[in-house]
N, C-alpha and C positions, 0 to 999 in steps of 0.2 A: 711503757705500755700505753697505747693510745686508749681513748675513752671507750670506743666500741669494743676493743679487745677486753678491757677491764669489765665491761658489762657482761659479756658472754662468760668470762671466767667466774665472776661472782655468782651468776645464776647457775652455772654448772656445779659449783661447790654447794649451793643451796639444794640442788637436786640430789646430790650424794647424801646430804643430811636427811632428805625426805626418804630416800631408799632405805636408810638405816631405821628410820621411824616405821616404815612399812614392814621391815623385818621384825621389829619388836611387836608390832600389832598383828603379825602373822598374815599380812596381806601380800603374799609372796608374788603374785602376778605383777603387782606394782613395783616390787623391788627390781625386777628385770626391766620394766618400762622406764623407771626413773634412772636406772644405770645407763640405759640407752640414751636417755635425754642428757645425762651428764657428759657422756663421751661426745655426743653430737655437738653440744654447746661448747665444749672445750675445743673441738676441732674448728668450730665456727670462730672462736676467739683467735685461734692460730691463723685461720684464713684472713681475718681482719688485720692481723699483725703483718702478714707477708704480702697481702694484696692491697691493703689500705682501701678496701671497698666492702660493701655489704655482702655477706655470704649468700649463696643461692638458697632458694626455698626448697630444700630437699631434706629428707630424713635418712637417705641412704648414706651410711657412714663411709663406705668404700668410695663412692662417687665423690663425696665431699672431700675426703682426704686426698683423693687423686687430683681434684681441681686446685688444691693448694700445694701440690708436690710433697705431701706428707706421706702418702701411701708407700712409696719406695723405701722410706726410712724405717717402716715397721718391721719388727722381727717376725719370724714365722709364728711364734706364739701369740704375738699381738694381732696378727692377721686372723689367726684362728679364733681369737676372742671376739674380734669384730664380726666375724661370720656368725658366731653364737648369739651375739646381741641383735643382729639385723632383724630377726623375726619378732623380737620382743617389743618393737615399737608398733608396727602396723598390725600384725596378726593378733597382738594382745587386745586390740580394740574390737575384734569381731567374734561373735559368740561361737562360731564353728571352730575357731582356732584357740579360743581361751582355754578350753578344757585340756587340750593336748599340751599347751605350754604350761598350764597350772600343774599338771602331773610331773613335769620335769623339774619344777622349782621347789625342791625340798628346802628345809631350813639350812642344811649344810651347803647345798648348791647356791642358795642366795648369799650366804656369807662369803663364799668363794667369788661370786660375781661382784659383790661390793669390793672385795679386796683387789680383784683384777681391775675394776673400774678406777679405784683410787690410784693404783699403780700406773695405769695407762694415762690417766689425766695428769698425774704428776710428771710423767715422762714428756708429755706434750708441752706442759707449762715450762719445763726446763729449756725448751727450744724457743721460747718467746724472746 
């Protein structure tokens, strides 16, 4: 694993830990945000591994996965999860969207999101 890939993977793992801390502290909005960040950074690690270049400056998980030819490898369930995570990055930052997303993020939903994030990140790491 090259140094850039290792960097992205380590910070993605840190973000998963942060998502878990946000669950414990009942900051559910940030559970979704940090899970999005973890998946984004894991994909960026994969990008560095297969492209041997700096990943693009984007938060769009589907676009990023497509650019490194990872998107076609995702299962339907993984694609659905990516779709669920997409609004948790940008929309979670704006007051008009925070309330709507916050209502969706129950403790049980947050636990599920963390579990799916760990699973997807592990699946991507196995392909490095």
